[in-house]
N, C-alpha and C positions, 0 to 999 in steps of 0.2 A: 069234432072230426069233420074234415072236408072231403069233398069228392073231386079227384084230380084226374084229368085226361092227359096222357102223355102220348104224343104222336112222334114216332121215330125213336127206336131204342137201340141206337148205336152206343158208343162209349159214353157220351154225355147223357143221353136219355136213360141209359141203364143206371148210371150213378144217381140221377135224380130219382128214379123209381126206387132205388134202394133206400135213399135218404128219406123220401116221403113215407115209405113203408115203415121205417124205424120210428118215424114221428107219429105213427098210428092212424094215418089217413087212408081212405079208400082210393085205390088207384086202378084205372083202366089203361092198358097199353095198346097201341096200334102200330103196326109196321107191315110192310109188304113182304118182309123176309121171315119165313117160317122158323128158321134156325134162331133168329134173334128173339122171336116171340117165345120159343121154348126156353131160352135162357132166362128170360125175365119172369117167367111164370111163378117162381117161388116168392117174388116180391110184389105181386100185384093181386088185386081182387079178381080181375078179369082181363083177358087179352084177346085181341082179334087180329087176324091177318087180313089186310085190305089196303086199298089205294086211297090215301087221304085226299087226293085231288078229285075223287069221284063224289059228286054231290049227293047222289042217292045213298051211297055207302055211309057218308058222314051223317046224313039226315037220319038214317036208321039207328044211329047210336044214341041220339037224343042229346045234342050238344048243350042245350039250355039247362040240362040237369046237372051239369058240372059247375063247381065253384070256380075252378081255374082250368084253362086249357093251355098246355105247354107244348109248343111245336119245336122240335129239336132237330129237324132235318138239316144235315150239315153239308152234304155233297151234291145237292141238286136245288139251286136257288129258285128255279122256276116252280118246282113242286112246293118249296117252302112258301113262296109268295101266294100261290094258288090256295094252298091249305090254310094259310093265315086269313085270306080274304073270305073263304068259305066258312071258317069257324065263326067269324064275326057276323056274317050274313045269316047263319043258322042259329044265332042267339047266344053265342059265347059271352058269358058274363065278364070274364077277364081273360084276354088272350095274350100269352107271353110267347114271343118267337125268338129263335136263335139267329144271330147274324155273325158272319165271319169278318165283315168289313163295314166301315162306316156308311158307305153308299148303300149297302144292303139294309142296314138299320133304317135309313131314311125311307126307302121303298116299303119296308114292312110296316112302319108306323103310318104311312099314308094309306096302306091297304088293309087296315083292320087291327094291327097289333096295338094293344094297350101299353105294352112295355116290350123292350128288346134286351136280350142278354148276349154278350160276346165273351164266351168262356176263355178263348185264347187271350184276348186283350186283358181281361180281369186277372187271369193267372200270371200273365207277363208282368202286370203292374205289381201284383202281390209279391212275386218273386224278386223283382227289382227292389221293392221297399224292404222286404224281409232280409235279404241277403247282402244288402249294402249298409246295413246298420247293425251295430252291436247291441242296441238297446230295445229294438222292437221285437216283440214275441208273437203278436197277432194283430190283425187289421181287419176292420169291417167298414167298407165304403158306404157312406150315406148319400153323397152326391159328388159332383166333380171337384168340390173344394173341401168338403168336410168328411171326417171319418172318426171311428172309435179305434183307438190303439191300445194294446196291452204293452206297457213299457216297463223296463227294469227300473227300480228305484235308484236314482242317483246317490252315490255314496255320501255326498255332502248334505243330503236331506235327512239322513238317519238321525233321529233324536230331535228333529224339528217338527213343529205342528203344521197342519195345512194352512192355518192362518199366517204363520211366519213365512211360509214359502210364497203364498199369495199369487199363484200363477194365473188365477182368473183375472186379476187386475192387471198383471204385467203382460200376459200373453193372450188373454181371452180364452183360456183353456179351462174346461170343467173336469174335475175329478169325479168320475161316476161311481167308482168302487175301488176297494183295496182288496187284493188277493194274497192269501198266505196259506201255504201247505194245501193248495187245492180248494180252500174255502173262500167264498166271495162275501165280503162285507159291503152291503149296498147302502146301509144307513150310516152315513158319515157326518161328522161335524167339524167345524173349523178348529176345534181343540184336539182332534185326533193327532197323535204323534206317530211319525213314521218309524218303523222298525226294520232291522236288517232282514233280508230274505223276502220282503214283500215286493209285489209288482202292482202296478196301477192301471186301471182302465180310465183313459182320458179321452175327452171329446173336444175336438177343435179343428181349425183349418190345418191343412198339411204343412204350410209354411211356418205356422206358429209352433206346431209340434217340433219341426226341425230346429227352429231357433231355441226353443226351451230345452230340448234334450240333446242338442248338439249332434244331430244325425244328418 
C-alpha cells in the first residue's frame, strides 16, 4: 500500500483518486474548492481545502511522508508550476505533474517534476490508434517508440504455432501473453498453437506492430 497525495481534484484528479482508491492505496486530496473536496471524500483517506501555492500550508501536510505527489491543476499553469516546485523543495519523493502542452512539460520538469503527464495528448493518441485499426483492442505506452498492444489474432495464424509465425525474428515483436475468454496465459512456449477467438498481448515498436498486423 502506498501513500498518495493528489493536488487538484477537477475531472482528471477525481478520476485518479477513484482509481488509486480502487487499487487499495491511501489517498489525500487537496483543492481550493470546497465543493470538489466534498465530491472526492468517498474515494480518499483524507482531504483538505487549501492553496497549494502556499508554502506554509503544504509544509503542514508533511510532503515527505507521501510516496507519490500528483499535481493535476489544469487551468492555472502558474499555480501548477509553483506547486510543483514547492512539492520538490519540501521533500516530495516522486512528483508527477500535469501538463496541457509540450512547453508546459519542459518548464515543469525544470522546476521539480520527476515526471509529466499530458492526459489530452495521451487520450488523443489512444483514440487515434484504437479507432483507426480493426485489430487493436488495447494499448499501453512504454515510451515514445514502444508499447504493449492487445491485438486480434490474424485468421491465417489459427492452427499455427508461435515458432512457425516467428514474429520476434521477423519484426522484433515479443508475444507477452495469450488471452482467451477473459483468461490470460502468461507462460507461453514456442510450441503453443494459436486457436480461434484468442487475442495476443504483444510488445514492440509502433511501426513494427503496424507492419506485422497490417494496421
